[in-house]
N, C-alpha and C positions, 0 to 999 in steps of 0.2 A: 380395457378388461370387461369379459361378458360377466354380467349379473345374473341371480335367478335362475340358473341353468340353463343359460340362452334363450329366455324367454321375454327377458325385458331389454332394455337398450343398454347399450355400451355405457359403462360408466367411466367418464374421463379422468382422469389421474393429474390433469393439466395443473389444477391450484395446489396441489401435494408438492409436486415439481416445481412451479414456481417458487413455492415458500421454501423449498431445500434448496434451490439455486440462490435465492436470496441470504439465506443464511451462510452459505458456502463462501459467496462474494463479499459478504461481512469479514469473514474469518480471513480471505484472502488480503484483502484490505490492512487489515492490523498487523497480518505478516509480512506486506512489502512495508509496513512502517515500521515494524523490528528490525527488518533486514538494512533499510536505510540507516535507522539509529545505529547499528554496528558498525556500517561500512564507513559512517561519518566519523565514527570514535576508532577506527582503525587509522582512516587517514590524518586524524588529529595524532594519534600515536607515532606514526611512521616518520622518522627523520628524512629519509628521501629513498628512492627517487621522488618528485612531486608528481602528483598524478596528472593527467591534461587537462586541456581546456574546458570539456565537458564535463568530466568527475568534478573538476573545480568549481564550475559554476553551479553543478547539483549538491555538492558539500555547502557552499555558500548558501543556498536557499535552505537546506535542512538548518544550517548555523543559526540563519536569519529567526527561525521559530524554537530551536531546543538550542540550549548551553551545552557546551562538551562535558562529559562527567570526569570532573576534576576529584570529587570526592564520593564515598558512596552513599546512594540513595535511592529511592523508588524509581522506576524509570516508567510506571504506568501512565503518570502525566504526561511524559515525553512521548510516549506510544500514540496517545489519544492526538496529543498535538499534531503530528504528523499523520497520522490514519485521518483525521477531517481535513488536513492540508492537501493531500494527495487528491481529494475529490474534488475540489474549489477548481473552477474553471481556469483561473488564471494560472497555477500550477500546472495544470495540463497542456495548457496551449503553450506556456515556457519550454516544457519537455518536446513538446512539437517542434518548436524553432529549433531547439538545441539539435535535433536529430535530422530538419531538413537542411541545417547548414554542414552537414560532415561531409 
């Protein structure tokens, strides 16, 4: 972006873009955690048909960290747990293995 009527150097907006991208990625991480929580709860409530092996493996990973919603409670803690979990290398590596074996 030119500054000072094109007399000065161009001003980079890179730091602003990096800061905004960081905020967007943080929001995306929480959105993915919410989607995982809702999907796991839907599978818990579904009688049949049972999901495939990859969905079952992912469901098991979610339920290892967060209990099913059996009674009304705040979900903020569950969402935070999943948002943190999906950033762990072992979580990401496990998902890659699931995708490679399909």
